[in-house]
Every structure is written in C-alpha cells, then in structure tokens.
N, C-alpha and C positions, 0 to 999 in steps of 0.2 A: 285507550285501546287495550283490550285484554286478550290474552291467549287462552287456550283451552283449559288451563289450570286456574285461571282467574288472576294471574300475576300480571301486573302492568308491564308491557313490553318496553315502554319508554323508560321506565325506572331501571330495568335490568340493563338496558343499553347504556345509559349514563353511568351506571355502576361499573360496567366493563371498561368504558372509556377512562374513568377515574382510576381504575386499577392498572390500566395500560400506560398511562402518562409517565409515572415514575420510571418504569422500565425503558421507555423510549428515551428519556433524558439521560439515563445511565448509559445506554447504548451509544447515544450521541457523544457523550463525554469520552468513552473509550475509543471511538473512531477518531475523534479529535486528538486524543493522546497518542494513538498509533501514528497518525499523520505527522505529529511533531517529532516523534522518535525517528521516523524514516527520513523525512525531508529536511528538518531543521537540525537534528542531532546526527544525521547520517549514520544511523545504527542499522547495519545490514549484516547479520551473522551469515557466514558462508556465502557472502555476496560480493559484488563488484561495484565500483564507482568510477566514473570517467574523470581523470585528472585533466587531460587536454586532448583535443582532437583537431586534426587538419584534414585536408582532402584525402591524403593517402596514408595517414599515420594516426594511431590512437594510443594513448597511454591510459592504462586502467590500473586501479588499485584493488587488490583482493583482500578479503577479510577472513579471519578464522571463525570458529564457532561462537566465540563470545563477542565478536564484533571488533576485535583489535586488528590493526593493519598487519597483514602477513607479508605481502610483497607488492612491488610496483612493476608492471610489465609494459614494455614499449613494443607495439606491434605495427609493422609496416607492410603495406601492400603495394603492388605494382599499379600502374595507372589502369590496367585492365580490370583490377578488382577493387576499385575505389568504393564501390557500392557496399562492400563488407564493413567499412567504417560506419556507415549509416545503419546497417543491420545490427551491428554490435551495440551501437548507441540506443537503438530502439529496444533491443532485448534487455538492456540494463534498466531503461525506464519502465518497461513492463515488470521487471523484477521488483522495483520499488512499489509499484501499485499492488503487486501480489503480497508484499510485506505489510502494506497497510491493511489488506484484508485478513492476513494471517494473524497479526497482532490484535 
C-alpha cells in the first residue's frame, strides 16, 4: 500500500513502532523505580506515613524535604469523628500514588 508520495505506509508504521519501543521500556523502568522508591523504600519528601491506626486514633510520621523523619504525631478523635481516621489514611495512600506519578 502506497500513500500519495509513493512511500510504503506499512514500512513507515513499523519504523515508528521500532522507534517507540525503546522509549516505552525506559518509561516502564522509571515507573517501576518510582514505585520501589515510594512503597518499598518509603521515600516521601514533605509527606506522611501511617505508623499505626485504631478505630479512633492514628499515629502518623511526617518527613522533611529530603525524606528524613521529622516528627511522629498521635492524633485522637472522639467516637463521633472516627471517620476522620479513615479519611486521613485514604489521603496518605493517595499521596503515595501521587509520588509515584511525580517521580
């Protein structure tokens, strides 16, 4: 099959695929590396991590800009606001996903 210039369309398509494949694998490698940094190495600059959580109490660890532990905070809620423990946990997990995309 030829286009209006006489160049074979099939050949240009395979050339584009061959040019794209190395970039795809490099991108895949960096996504895997960022996943390892965030979830396995717990690297979260200016972030938080859950140390422990119960029904109405949560202990979180905060980190500074270079990812070193800054402080540990214990937060308690009354039985009326137990839902906040789940909300904080959800936000911290969303933060980890955002770090994977960021790195």
